[in-house]
C-alpha positions as CSV (number, residue, x, y, z in Angstrom):
1,M,35.6,57.7,-102.9
2,E,36.4,57.1,-99.2
3,K,33.8,59.6,-98.0
4,S,31.1,58.2,-100.3
5,L,31.4,54.7,-98.9
6,C,30.3,55.1,-95.3
7,V,28.4,58.4,-95.1
8,L,25.9,58.2,-92.3
9,A,22.3,58.8,-93.1
10,S,21.1,61.3,-90.5
11,L,18.2,59.2,-89.3
12,L,19.9,55.8,-89.5
13,S,19.9,54.0,-86.2
14,L,23.2,52.5,-85.0
15,V,21.4,49.5,-83.5
16,G,20.1,48.2,-86.9
17,F,19.6,49.1,-90.5
18,T,16.5,49.6,-92.5
19,G,17.3,47.2,-95.3
20,A,19.8,47.0,-98.1
21,A,17.4,47.8,-100.8
22,E,15.6,50.8,-99.3
23,S,18.2,53.4,-99.9
24,T,21.7,53.6,-101.4
25,A,22.6,55.9,-98.6
26,E,22.1,53.2,-96.0
27,S,24.2,50.3,-97.3
28,F,27.2,50.5,-99.5
29,S,29.4,48.2,-101.4
30,L,33.1,48.6,-102.2
31,L,32.4,47.3,-105.7
32,P,31.7,50.1,-108.1
33,N,29.0,48.3,-110.1
34,Y,27.7,46.1,-107.3
35,T,24.2,46.7,-106.0
36,T,23.3,45.3,-102.6
37,P,20.4,42.8,-103.0
38,E,17.0,43.3,-101.6
39,S,17.5,40.5,-99.1
40,A,20.9,39.7,-97.5
41,K,20.1,36.2,-96.6
42,W,22.0,33.9,-94.2
43,T,23.1,31.1,-96.5
44,E,24.4,29.1,-93.5
45,A,21.2,28.7,-91.6
46,P,18.2,30.4,-93.2
47,T,15.7,28.4,-91.3
48,A,17.1,29.5,-88.0
49,A,17.1,33.1,-89.1
50,E,13.5,32.9,-90.2
51,R,12.3,31.2,-87.0
52,S,14.4,33.1,-84.5
53,G,13.0,36.5,-85.6
54,D,14.3,39.2,-83.3
55,E,16.4,36.8,-81.3
56,A,18.6,36.3,-84.3
57,T,19.9,39.9,-83.9
58,V,22.7,39.2,-81.5
59,G,20.8,41.0,-78.8
60,T,21.2,44.4,-80.5
61,E,17.9,45.7,-79.2
62,Q,19.4,45.9,-75.7
63,L,22.7,47.4,-76.9
64,R,24.2,50.8,-77.6
65,S,26.5,51.4,-80.5
66,T,30.1,52.5,-79.9
67,A,30.9,54.2,-83.2
68,S,31.4,57.6,-81.7
69,P,30.1,59.7,-78.8
70,A,28.5,62.2,-81.2
71,V,26.6,59.6,-83.2
72,S,25.5,57.8,-80.0
73,E,24.1,61.0,-78.6
74,R,22.1,61.6,-81.8
75,N,20.6,58.2,-81.5
76,V,19.6,58.8,-77.9
77,R,17.9,62.0,-78.9
78,A,16.1,60.2,-81.8
79,D,14.9,57.5,-79.4
80,K,13.6,60.0,-76.9
81,Q,11.8,61.9,-79.6
82,G,10.2,58.6,-80.8
83,E,9.0,57.9,-77.3
84,E,7.6,61.4,-76.8
85,E,5.6,61.1,-80.0
86,G,4.0,57.9,-78.8
87,G,6.1,55.7,-81.1
88,R,8.8,53.2,-80.4
89,P,12.5,54.1,-80.3
90,N,14.4,53.8,-83.5
91,T,16.6,51.1,-82.1
92,K,13.5,48.8,-81.7
93,D,12.4,48.8,-85.3
94,D,11.2,45.3,-86.2
95,K,12.4,45.5,-89.8
96,K,15.9,46.5,-88.7
97,A,16.1,43.8,-86.1
98,K,15.2,41.1,-88.6
99,L,17.8,42.2,-91.1
100,D,20.6,42.4,-88.6
101,C,23.4,39.9,-89.2
102,P,24.8,37.0,-87.2
103,P,28.5,36.5,-86.3
104,L,30.8,35.2,-89.0
105,G,32.0,32.5,-86.6
106,L,35.4,33.5,-85.0
107,E,34.2,32.2,-81.7
108,S,32.4,29.1,-83.0
109,L,35.4,28.3,-85.2
110,R,33.4,28.4,-88.4
111,V,36.0,30.9,-89.5
112,D,39.2,29.0,-90.1
113,D,42.7,30.0,-88.8
114,S,43.7,30.5,-92.4
115,Q,41.1,33.3,-92.8
116,M,42.8,35.5,-90.2
117,R,45.9,37.6,-90.7
118,A,47.6,40.4,-88.8
119,S,50.1,43.2,-89.4
120,S,52.4,41.6,-86.8
121,Q,52.4,39.3,-83.8
122,E,54.2,39.4,-80.5
123,R,54.9,35.6,-80.9
124,M,53.2,32.5,-82.2
125,G,51.0,32.0,-79.2
126,L,49.6,35.5,-79.7
127,G,49.1,35.2,-83.4
128,P,46.0,36.3,-85.3
129,H,44.4,32.8,-84.9
130,R,44.1,33.6,-81.2
131,G,42.1,36.8,-81.8
132,R,38.7,35.0,-81.3
133,L,36.0,36.2,-79.0
134,N,36.1,34.4,-75.6
135,I,39.1,32.3,-76.4
136,Q,40.8,31.2,-73.2
137,S,44.5,31.1,-72.6
138,G,46.7,28.4,-71.1
139,I,47.9,28.8,-67.5
140,E,51.4,29.9,-68.6
141,D,52.1,33.0,-70.6
142,G,54.5,32.2,-73.3
143,D,52.9,29.0,-74.5
144,Q,51.4,28.5,-78.0
145,Y,47.8,28.9,-76.8
146,D,47.6,32.4,-75.3
147,G,44.5,34.4,-74.9
148,A,44.4,37.0,-77.7
149,W,46.1,38.4,-80.8
150,C,48.8,40.8,-79.7
151,A,50.7,43.0,-82.1
152,A,54.5,43.1,-82.0
153,F,54.5,46.9,-82.0
154,K,52.7,49.6,-80.1
155,D,51.6,51.9,-82.9
156,Q,48.5,52.8,-84.9
157,D,49.6,50.8,-88.0
158,Q,48.6,47.4,-86.5
159,W,45.6,45.5,-87.7
160,L,43.8,42.2,-87.4
161,E,42.2,41.0,-90.7
162,V,39.4,38.5,-91.4
163,D,38.6,37.1,-94.8
164,A,34.9,36.3,-95.1
165,L,35.7,34.4,-98.3
166,H,32.5,35.8,-99.9
167,L,31.0,39.2,-100.4
168,T,29.5,40.0,-97.0
169,L,27.3,42.8,-95.6
170,F,29.4,43.8,-92.6
171,T,27.4,45.4,-89.8
172,G,29.5,45.4,-86.7
173,V,32.5,44.3,-84.6
174,I,32.5,42.9,-81.1
175,L,35.8,43.5,-79.2
176,Q,37.3,42.0,-76.0
177,G,40.7,42.3,-74.3
178,R,43.2,39.6,-73.7
179,N,42.5,36.6,-71.4
180,S,45.4,36.2,-69.1
181,I,46.0,35.9,-65.4
182,W,49.3,37.6,-65.7
183,S,48.7,40.5,-68.1
184,W,46.1,43.3,-68.6
185,D,45.8,44.3,-72.2
186,W,42.9,45.7,-74.2
187,V,42.2,48.1,-77.1
188,E,40.3,51.3,-76.1
189,T,39.5,52.7,-79.5
190,Y,39.8,51.4,-83.1
191,K,39.0,52.0,-86.7
192,V,37.4,49.6,-89.2
193,Q,38.7,49.2,-92.7
194,L,37.1,47.2,-95.6
195,S,38.4,45.8,-98.9
196,N,37.6,43.5,-101.7
197,D,41.2,42.7,-102.7
198,T,43.4,43.5,-99.6
199,V,45.2,46.1,-101.8
200,E,42.8,49.0,-101.6
201,W,41.4,49.6,-98.1
202,Q,38.6,52.1,-97.2
203,T,38.2,53.3,-93.7
204,C,34.6,53.4,-92.4
205,M,33.4,56.9,-92.2
206,N,31.2,58.8,-89.7
207,G,29.9,61.6,-91.9
208,T,33.0,63.4,-93.2
209,E,35.4,61.9,-90.6
210,E,36.9,58.5,-90.0
211,A,34.7,56.6,-87.6
212,I,36.4,55.9,-84.2
213,F,34.8,53.0,-82.3
214,E,34.9,52.7,-78.6
215,G,36.7,49.5,-77.4
216,N,37.2,48.0,-74.0
217,Q,37.7,49.2,-70.5
218,N,38.7,45.8,-69.1
219,P,39.9,42.5,-70.5
220,E,36.7,40.5,-70.4
221,A,33.5,42.5,-71.1
222,P,32.6,42.3,-74.8
223,V,31.7,45.6,-76.4
224,L,29.7,46.0,-79.6
225,G,30.6,48.6,-82.3
226,L,28.0,48.9,-85.1
227,L,29.1,50.3,-88.4
228,P,27.5,53.6,-89.1
229,V,26.5,52.2,-92.5
230,P,26.4,48.5,-93.2
231,T,28.9,47.9,-96.0
232,V,29.4,45.1,-98.5
233,A,33.0,43.8,-98.9
234,R,35.0,40.6,-98.5
235,F,37.8,41.6,-96.1
236,I,37.5,43.5,-92.9
237,R,40.3,44.9,-90.6
238,I,40.3,46.1,-87.0
239,N,42.8,48.9,-86.7
240,P,43.6,49.7,-83.0
241,Q,44.1,53.4,-82.3
242,T,44.6,53.6,-78.5
243,W,45.0,50.9,-75.8
244,Y,45.4,50.4,-72.1
245,S,48.3,52.6,-71.0
246,N,50.0,49.9,-69.0
247,G,49.4,47.3,-71.7
248,T,49.9,46.6,-75.3
249,V,47.8,46.1,-78.5
250,C,45.9,42.9,-77.8
251,L,42.3,41.9,-78.7
252,R,39.8,39.2,-79.2
253,A,37.0,39.8,-81.7
254,E,33.9,38.7,-83.5
255,I,32.6,40.1,-86.8
256,L,28.9,40.5,-87.6
257,G,28.0,40.1,-91.3
258,C,25.5,38.6,-93.7
259,R,26.7,36.8,-96.9
260,V,25.2,38.3,-100.0
261,H,24.5,36.8,-103.4
262,D,27.3,37.5,-105.9
263,P,27.0,35.9,-109.4
264,T,30.8,36.5,-109.9
265,D,31.8,34.7,-106.8
266,P,34.5,32.1,-107.9
267,Y,33.7,29.9,-104.8
268,P,30.7,27.7,-105.1
269,D,28.0,28.1,-102.5
270,Q,28.5,26.0,-99.5
271,Q,25.9,23.3,-98.7
272,E,23.2,24.8,-96.6
273,R,24.0,24.2,-92.9
274,G,21.0,23.4,-90.8
275,S,18.6,20.6,-89.9
276,R,15.7,18.9,-91.6
277,D,13.9,18.5,-88.2
278,N,11.1,20.9,-87.8
279,L,12.0,22.2,-84.4
280,D,12.0,25.6,-82.7
281,F,15.6,26.7,-83.3
282,R,16.0,29.8,-81.2
283,H,17.0,30.9,-77.7
284,H,14.2,30.8,-75.2
285,D,14.0,32.9,-72.1
286,Y,12.1,31.6,-69.1
287,K,8.6,32.5,-70.4
288,E,9.2,31.2,-73.8
289,M,10.7,28.0,-72.4
290,R,7.4,27.4,-70.5
291,K,5.4,28.1,-73.6
292,L,7.4,25.6,-75.6
293,M,7.2,22.9,-73.0
294,K,3.4,23.4,-72.7
295,S,3.1,23.2,-76.5
296,V,4.9,19.8,-76.4
297,T,2.5,18.4,-73.8
298,E,-0.4,19.6,-75.9
299,E,0.9,17.9,-79.0
300,C,1.8,14.7,-77.1
301,P,-0.5,14.5,-74.0
302,D,-0.3,10.7,-73.8
303,I,3.5,10.5,-73.3
304,T,4.4,13.8,-71.6
305,R,4.0,15.4,-68.2
306,I,5.5,18.7,-66.8
307,Y,6.3,18.9,-63.2
308,T,8.4,21.1,-61.0
309,I,11.1,20.1,-58.5
310,G,11.5,23.5,-56.7
311,K,12.2,27.1,-57.3
312,S,15.3,29.3,-57.9
313,Y,16.4,32.0,-55.5
314,T,14.2,34.6,-57.3
315,G,11.2,32.2,-57.5
316,L,11.5,30.8,-61.0
317,K,10.3,27.2,-61.1
318,L,12.6,24.4,-62.1
319,Y,10.5,22.6,-64.7
320,V,11.0,19.0,-65.7
321,M,9.5,17.3,-68.8
322,E,8.8,13.6,-68.3
323,I,8.4,11.5,-71.4
324,S,7.1,8.0,-70.9
325,D,4.2,5.8,-72.1
326,N,2.8,6.0,-68.6
327,P,3.8,9.5,-67.4
328,G,3.7,10.2,-63.7
329,K,4.2,6.5,-62.7
330,H,7.3,4.4,-62.0
331,E,6.8,1.1,-63.8
332,L,8.4,-2.0,-62.4
333,G,11.6,-2.8,-64.1
334,E,11.6,0.3,-66.3
335,P,14.8,2.4,-65.8
336,E,14.7,6.1,-65.0
337,F,16.9,8.5,-67.1
338,R,17.6,12.2,-66.8
339,Y,19.3,15.0,-68.7
340,V,20.2,18.2,-66.8
341,A,21.2,21.4,-68.6
342,G,21.8,25.0,-67.6
343,M,23.7,24.4,-64.3
344,H,25.7,27.3,-65.5
345,G,23.2,29.8,-66.8
346,N,25.3,31.2,-69.6
347,E,26.0,27.8,-71.1
348,A,22.8,28.0,-73.1
349,L,23.4,25.4,-75.8
350,G,22.5,22.5,-73.4
351,R,19.2,24.2,-72.5
352,E,18.2,24.5,-76.2
353,L,19.3,20.9,-77.0
354,V,17.1,19.6,-74.2
355,L,14.2,21.6,-75.5
356,N,14.9,20.3,-79.0
357,L,15.0,16.8,-77.7
358,M,11.5,17.2,-76.1
359,Q,10.1,18.3,-79.4
360,Y,11.9,15.6,-81.4
361,L,10.8,12.7,-79.2
362,C,7.2,13.9,-79.4
363,K,7.1,14.4,-83.1
364,E,9.0,11.1,-83.9
365,Y,6.8,9.1,-81.5
366,K,3.8,10.3,-83.4
367,K,5.4,9.4,-86.7
368,G,6.0,5.9,-85.4
369,N,9.8,6.1,-85.4
370,Q,10.6,2.7,-83.9
371,R,13.7,3.7,-82.2
372,V,11.9,6.6,-80.5
373,V,8.9,4.4,-79.7
374,R,11.1,1.9,-78.1
375,L,12.9,4.5,-76.0
376,V,9.6,6.0,-74.8
377,T,7.9,2.7,-74.0
378,E,10.9,1.1,-72.3
379,T,12.4,4.2,-70.5
380,R,11.1,6.8,-68.2
381,I,12.9,10.0,-69.4
382,H,13.2,13.2,-67.3
383,L,14.5,16.4,-69.0
384,L,15.5,19.4,-66.8
385,P,16.4,22.1,-69.4
386,S,17.4,24.9,-66.9
387,M,18.8,24.2,-63.5
388,N,19.9,27.8,-63.1
389,P,17.1,29.9,-64.7
390,D,18.2,33.0,-62.8
391,G,21.6,32.9,-64.3
392,H,20.2,32.2,-67.8
393,E,18.0,35.3,-67.6
394,V,21.0,37.4,-66.9
395,A,23.0,36.0,-69.9
396,Y,19.9,36.0,-72.2
397,K,19.4,39.8,-71.7
398,K,23.0,40.4,-72.8
399,G,22.6,38.2,-75.9
400,S,24.6,35.4,-77.2
401,E,27.7,37.4,-78.2
402,L,27.8,39.9,-75.4
403,A,27.3,37.8,-72.3
404,G,31.0,37.1,-72.2
405,W,32.6,34.1,-70.7
406,A,31.1,34.2,-67.2
407,E,28.0,36.5,-67.2
408,G,25.1,34.4,-65.8
409,R,27.3,31.5,-64.9
410,Y,26.5,31.6,-61.2
411,S,23.3,31.5,-59.3
412,Y,21.6,34.7,-58.2
413,E,23.6,34.4,-54.9
414,G,26.9,33.9,-56.7
415,I,27.1,30.2,-56.2
416,D,28.8,27.9,-58.7
417,M,26.4,24.9,-58.6
418,N,29.0,22.6,-60.0
419,H,30.8,22.9,-56.7
420,N,27.7,23.1,-54.5
421,F,26.9,19.4,-53.9
422,P,28.1,17.6,-50.7
423,D,31.7,16.5,-50.9
424,L,31.2,12.8,-50.2
425,N,34.5,11.8,-51.8
426,N,36.7,12.9,-49.0
427,I,34.2,11.5,-46.4
428,M,34.7,8.1,-48.0
429,W,38.4,8.4,-48.5
430,D,39.0,9.7,-44.9
431,A,37.0,6.8,-43.5
432,Q,39.0,4.3,-45.6
433,E,42.3,5.6,-44.3
434,T,41.3,5.4,-40.6
435,A,39.4,2.1,-40.8
436,A,41.0,-1.2,-39.7
437,D,39.5,-2.9,-42.7
438,P,38.9,-0.4,-45.6
439,S,36.8,-2.9,-47.4
440,K,34.1,-2.5,-44.7
441,V,33.7,1.2,-45.4
442,S,30.5,2.0,-47.2
443,N,31.1,2.7,-50.9
444,H,27.6,3.8,-51.8
445,Y,24.6,5.6,-50.3
446,I,27.0,7.8,-48.3
447,P,24.8,10.1,-46.1
448,I,24.8,13.8,-46.5
449,P,26.9,15.4,-43.7
450,E,25.1,17.3,-41.0
451,Y,26.8,20.7,-41.8
452,Y,25.4,20.6,-45.3
453,T,21.8,20.4,-44.1
454,Q,21.9,23.4,-41.7
455,E,19.8,26.4,-42.7
456,D,22.8,28.7,-42.9
457,A,24.8,26.4,-45.1
458,M,25.9,28.0,-48.4
459,V,23.7,25.8,-50.5
460,A,21.7,27.2,-53.4
461,P,17.9,26.4,-53.4
462,E,18.4,25.0,-56.9
463,T,21.0,22.5,-55.6
464,R,18.7,21.5,-52.7
465,A,15.8,20.9,-55.2
466,V,17.9,18.7,-57.4
467,I,19.2,16.7,-54.5
468,S,15.6,16.1,-53.3
469,W,14.7,15.1,-56.9
470,M,17.6,12.6,-57.0
471,Q,16.5,11.1,-53.7
472,D,12.8,10.7,-54.8
473,I,13.4,9.0,-58.2
474,P,15.6,5.9,-58.6
475,F,17.6,7.3,-61.5
476,V,19.9,4.8,-63.2
477,L,21.8,7.0,-65.8
478,S,22.2,10.7,-66.3
479,A,24.3,13.4,-68.1
480,N,24.6,17.1,-67.3
481,L,25.2,19.3,-70.3
482,H,27.7,22.1,-70.2
483,G,29.6,24.3,-72.7
484,G,32.8,26.1,-73.5
485,E,34.8,23.0,-74.5
486,L,34.5,19.8,-76.5
487,V,35.0,16.8,-74.3
488,V,33.1,14.3,-72.1
489,T,34.2,13.9,-68.5
490,Y,33.4,11.1,-66.0
491,P,33.9,10.6,-62.3
492,F,35.6,11.1,-60.0
493,D,35.7,14.8,-60.5
494,C,37.4,15.4,-57.2
495,T,41.0,14.3,-56.6
496,R,42.4,12.7,-53.5
497,D,44.6,14.8,-51.3
498,W,43.5,17.9,-53.2
499,A,45.8,17.4,-56.1
500,P,45.0,20.0,-58.9
501,Q,45.1,17.3,-61.6
502,E,45.2,13.6,-61.0
503,N,43.4,10.6,-62.6
504,T,41.0,9.5,-59.9
505,P,38.9,6.6,-61.2
506,T,35.8,5.0,-59.6
507,A,35.2,1.3,-59.2
508,D,33.1,1.6,-62.4
509,D,35.8,3.3,-64.4
510,A,35.5,0.9,-67.4
511,F,31.8,1.5,-67.8
512,F,32.2,5.2,-67.3
513,R,34.7,5.2,-70.1
514,W,32.3,3.3,-72.3
515,L,29.5,5.9,-71.5
516,A,31.8,8.8,-72.3
517,T,33.0,7.2,-75.5
518,V,29.5,6.4,-76.7
519,Y,28.6,10.2,-76.6
520,A,32.0,11.4,-77.9
521,S,32.3,9.0,-80.8
522,T,28.9,9.8,-82.2
523,H,29.2,13.6,-81.8
524,L,29.8,15.0,-85.3
525,V,32.5,17.5,-84.2
526,L,34.1,15.5,-81.4
527,A,34.5,12.6,-83.8
528,N,36.2,14.7,-86.4
529,P,39.9,14.1,-86.2
530,D,40.6,17.4,-88.1
531,R,38.8,19.7,-85.8
532,R,40.5,22.6,-84.2
533,I,41.0,22.6,-80.4
534,C,38.7,25.1,-78.6
535,H,41.1,26.9,-76.4
536,Y,44.4,25.4,-75.3
537,E,43.9,21.7,-74.4
538,D,43.9,19.0,-77.0
539,F,41.5,16.3,-75.8
540,Q,41.9,14.3,-79.0
541,M,45.0,12.7,-77.4
542,H,42.5,11.3,-74.9
543,N,40.0,10.2,-77.5
544,N,37.9,13.2,-76.5
545,I,37.0,11.8,-73.1
546,I,38.8,12.4,-69.8
547,N,38.5,11.6,-66.1
548,G,37.2,14.7,-64.4
549,G,40.0,14.8,-61.8
550,A,42.6,14.3,-64.5
551,W,41.3,17.5,-66.2
552,H,40.9,19.7,-63.0
553,T,39.6,18.8,-59.5
554,V,36.0,19.8,-58.8
555,P,35.0,19.1,-55.1
556,G,31.3,18.8,-54.7
557,S,30.3,18.0,-58.2
558,M,26.9,16.6,-59.2
559,N,28.6,13.6,-60.9
560,D,30.4,12.5,-57.8
561,F,27.4,13.1,-55.5
562,S,25.2,11.2,-57.9
563,Y,27.5,8.2,-57.8
564,L,28.2,8.1,-54.1
565,H,24.7,9.0,-52.8
566,T,22.4,7.3,-55.3
567,N,22.5,4.5,-57.8
568,C,22.9,6.8,-60.7
569,L,25.9,7.0,-63.0
570,E,26.4,10.4,-64.5
571,V,28.9,12.1,-66.9
572,T,29.4,15.7,-67.9
573,V,29.2,16.6,-71.6
574,E,31.0,19.8,-72.8
575,L,29.0,20.4,-75.9
576,S,30.8,23.1,-77.9
577,C,33.6,25.7,-77.8
578,D,30.9,28.5,-77.8
579,K,28.9,28.5,-74.5
580,F,26.2,30.6,-75.9
581,P,26.1,30.1,-79.7
582,H,24.1,32.4,-81.9
583,A,20.6,31.3,-82.8
584,S,21.8,30.7,-86.4
585,E,24.1,28.0,-85.1
586,L,21.4,26.0,-83.2
587,P,20.2,23.8,-86.1
588,V,23.8,22.7,-86.8
589,E,24.5,22.1,-83.1
590,W,21.3,20.0,-82.9
591,E,22.6,17.8,-85.8
592,N,26.0,17.6,-84.1
593,N,24.4,16.2,-80.9
594,K,21.2,14.5,-82.0
595,E,22.6,10.9,-82.4
596,S,24.7,11.3,-79.2
597,L,21.7,12.3,-77.1
598,L,19.7,9.3,-78.4
599,I,22.4,6.7,-78.2
600,Y,23.5,7.8,-74.7
601,M,20.0,7.4,-73.4
602,E,19.9,3.8,-74.8
603,Q,22.9,2.9,-72.6
604,V,20.5,2.8,-69.6
605,H,19.5,-0.7,-70.9
606,R,22.9,-2.3,-70.6
607,G,24.0,-4.6,-67.7
608,I,21.7,-6.5,-65.5
609,K,18.3,-5.7,-63.9
610,G,15.7,-7.6,-62.0
611,V,13.4,-7.7,-59.0
612,I,14.3,-8.7,-55.5
613,R,11.3,-10.3,-53.7
614,D,10.4,-11.8,-50.3
615,K,10.1,-15.6,-50.7
616,S,7.0,-15.9,-48.5
617,T,5.1,-12.7,-49.5
618,K,6.3,-12.3,-53.1
619,R,6.6,-8.6,-52.4
620,G,9.5,-6.5,-53.6
621,I,12.2,-5.7,-51.0
622,E,13.3,-2.1,-50.8
623,N,16.9,-1.1,-50.1
624,A,18.3,-4.6,-50.8
625,V,22.1,-4.3,-51.5
626,V,23.3,-5.6,-54.8
627,K,27.0,-6.4,-54.8
628,V,29.0,-7.4,-57.9
629,E,32.2,-9.3,-57.2
630,D,35.4,-7.3,-57.9
631,H,33.3,-4.1,-58.1
632,D,33.8,-2.0,-54.9
633,H,30.6,0.0,-55.5
634,D,27.2,-1.4,-54.6
635,I,23.7,-0.3,-55.4
636,R,20.3,-0.7,-53.8
637,S,16.9,-1.8,-54.9
638,A,14.1,0.7,-55.4
639,A,10.8,0.9,-53.5
640,D,9.2,-1.9,-55.5
641,G,12.2,-4.1,-55.2
642,D,13.5,-3.6,-58.8
643,Y,17.1,-2.7,-59.5
644,W,19.4,-1.9,-62.4
645,R,23.2,-2.5,-62.4
646,L,25.0,-1.0,-65.4
647,L,27.8,-3.3,-66.5
648,N,30.0,-4.0,-69.5
649,P,29.8,-7.4,-71.2
650,G,31.1,-10.3,-69.1
651,E,30.3,-12.9,-66.4
652,Y,29.5,-11.6,-63.0
653,K,29.0,-13.1,-59.5
654,V,26.2,-11.1,-57.9
655,V,25.3,-11.3,-54.2
656,V,22.1,-9.7,-52.9
657,W,21.3,-9.2,-49.2
658,A,18.9,-7.2,-47.1
659,E,18.4,-6.6,-43.4
660,G,16.5,-9.6,-41.9
661,Y,17.2,-11.9,-44.9
662,F,19.7,-14.5,-45.8
663,P,22.0,-13.4,-48.7
664,S,21.5,-14.9,-52.2
665,M,24.0,-15.4,-54.9
666,R,23.7,-15.8,-58.7
667,R,26.0,-15.7,-61.7
668,C,24.7,-13.3,-64.4
669,H,25.9,-13.0,-68.0
670,V,26.0,-9.7,-69.7
671,G,26.1,-10.0,-73.5
672,L,27.1,-7.5,-76.3
673,E,23.5,-6.8,-77.2
674,P,22.1,-3.4,-76.1
675,H,19.5,-4.9,-73.7
676,P,19.8,-5.9,-70.0
677,T,20.1,-9.5,-68.6
678,I,17.3,-10.3,-66.2
679,C,18.6,-11.5,-62.9
680,D,15.8,-11.8,-60.3
681,F,16.4,-12.7,-56.7
682,V,14.2,-14.3,-54.0
683,L,15.3,-13.8,-50.4
684,T,14.4,-15.8,-47.4
685,K,13.9,-14.1,-44.0
686,T,16.1,-15.1,-41.1
687,P,14.4,-16.8,-38.2
688,I,15.1,-13.9,-36.0
689,Q,13.5,-11.5,-38.4
690,R,10.4,-13.7,-38.6
691,L,10.3,-13.8,-34.8
692,K,10.5,-10.0,-34.5
693,E,7.6,-9.6,-37.0
694,L,5.4,-12.2,-35.2
695,R,6.0,-10.6,-31.8
696,A,5.2,-7.2,-33.2
697,K,1.9,-8.5,-34.4
698,G,1.2,-10.5,-31.2
699,E,0.9,-13.8,-33.1
700,K,1.8,-17.3,-32.0
701,I,5.2,-18.6,-32.9
702,P,4.9,-21.6,-35.3
703,R,6.4,-25.0,-34.4
704,D,8.8,-25.0,-37.3
705,L,10.1,-21.5,-36.4
706,Q,10.7,-22.6,-32.8
707,L,12.8,-25.6,-34.0
708,R,14.8,-23.3,-36.3
709,L,15.5,-20.8,-33.6
710,R,16.6,-23.6,-31.2
711,A,18.9,-25.0,-33.8
712,L,20.3,-21.5,-34.5
713,R,21.0,-21.0,-30.8
714,M,22.7,-24.4,-30.6
715,R,25.0,-23.5,-33.5
716,K,25.9,-20.2,-31.9
717,L,26.6,-22.0,-28.6
718,R,28.9,-24.5,-30.3
719,A,30.7,-21.8,-32.2
720,S,31.2,-19.7,-29.1
721,T,32.4,-22.8,-27.2
722,K,35.0,-23.6,-29.9
723,A,36.2,-20.0,-29.8
724,I,36.6,-20.1,-26.0
725,N,38.5,-23.4,-26.1
726,R,40.9,-22.1,-28.8
727,R,41.7,-19.1,-26.7
728,R,42.3,-21.2,-23.6
729,E,44.6,-23.6,-25.6
730,S,46.5,-20.6,-26.9
731,Q,47.0,-19.1,-23.5
732,T,48.2,-22.5,-22.1
733,R,50.8,-22.8,-24.9
734,R,52.1,-19.3,-24.3
735,A,52.3,-20.0,-20.5
736,R,54.3,-23.2,-21.1
737,S,56.7,-21.6,-23.6
738,S,57.4,-18.7,-21.2
């Protein structure tokens, strides 16, 4: 019976399969009387599978199978023959690609720890629950959160088992070594065994021999092994045969499989996982992203505009979608908001969520959704889906499961953009330490240091483009979207004195904590108290938010630069455990994040706002400083004189001043309602400023100004005379006492 289960059809491609119903020689079941259905549908996310087409195939079109050298060579010959005959290679057959199966969810945590067993484990921290693709270890070996499943023995009887819970058409295995900075361990070859009851196990066959799959040659690069014949079963085991000679039996894995219909299944069907929103749920490369953005502007031309802020190193444009009732124009008093995704190119979920958000806002605005209409008419929204398009193209070519943990993370030049902004923190802190009065040191609009602006500075063109964008538009609130964890972080990201971990709050710590909490508390997974931790850190003890420096220090982050160089408050959202989730997961991830994305944007309307005008001309005053008492962080007015100061509810004493004007003070009340308090200011020019302007124009000085200037000079003279007299009296007293 073993041989009849997995016999390889001579023309069957390892990169796909022609369909479960086409031939009983191409797909087998371990149940004697079970017939594989004509369509092995994805019950978790059928909509995503239908829409994603070839992209829902785990990138198998670009991959080679690792079942055995002999079979791989046969496929290469078949591919070459197809090309010579003018046809396409067998591995590119459309029908095969569409029927290929998604991951079960070891990496995304859809597979529960209870569904994973092993023959043995070296210790608890290396148990079967740690055998998940791309799982990261703690810093110390020996803790309970290590970076793989590792067997207790070095022999060929060890195995890692996954219970799919339902009959599943298994198509392949993705293998990875152990994540550790102290040890090198990986499996070099392995077998695959299948069962329906965990009692009788059948080894996958390659013709008349047991199939031997090629594993890893290093700890990190994922390797795909496709089953010679897709097989229906409930349980699957990975059985290591050889491993790195200086290591031990350790692995991380993902399983590819489609759930199939089984009328005898004792478990009821799970509720269909997906989204009711009619959006384009798939991964988009650069060209497809452009097409999607263009389609949104064509559907909603009155509220959308596409513009570019620069180019990547390889020349790919950094596209931004603007959504507003008056696109292309800053409206007086209307705050500017931005989402930035794809700073790390392999963290693809943020990119897709931003593209989903564009479509959603367009469609819901057309439907008359009052919440969306209010957002669009009262906010100027800017969406940058891909800050690092070069890196994303690299990761996209590998596919969601095979890009690994870092492939495509960096820019084309190898720059981590999350550390590539000017480090203004230490400039400010150093100035405070050396200043006679630290309170006089500037706490905002800190200039970019000269070394950073030089042509040979190691600054990515993408970073320069974003900095210029931030300087051109008076952004008020922002979030940059990352992946690989589930937590929201807020500034400062950089710690003082280069401590590796230390809580380093800003003057706006209370409001930053509010912003982070708003996103985290409405995220469907973050808000779930029963969720599993992603890797080794339990952020639930911090209510799923954390100060960036308290997590790990990041000098030169975009959050800190945004806060210290512009008016904009910004947080980082780590969206999911899986940086590059499979296309079938995208509808669920959209639902997890939809409310959070919307409610976070609405926070741009908290606090106070207003216009600062010249008393005589009624014109707005640019660069007027807005200072809130007991908040050691000031902001400045925009070109038209309007300003926005995000604040928690309370009573505030606000002082506004500008060069050439007398300061003005008001008390402003911020309520609990999610809309800003209007606090306008009118400033009066100083007599000296009026005199400068009149002289510059060559105009005659009015009588009233002459009198004011004379009075001002007299006040200064009296003040200086008093100061001189005090010094003399002091000197006289000292002389007498001596």
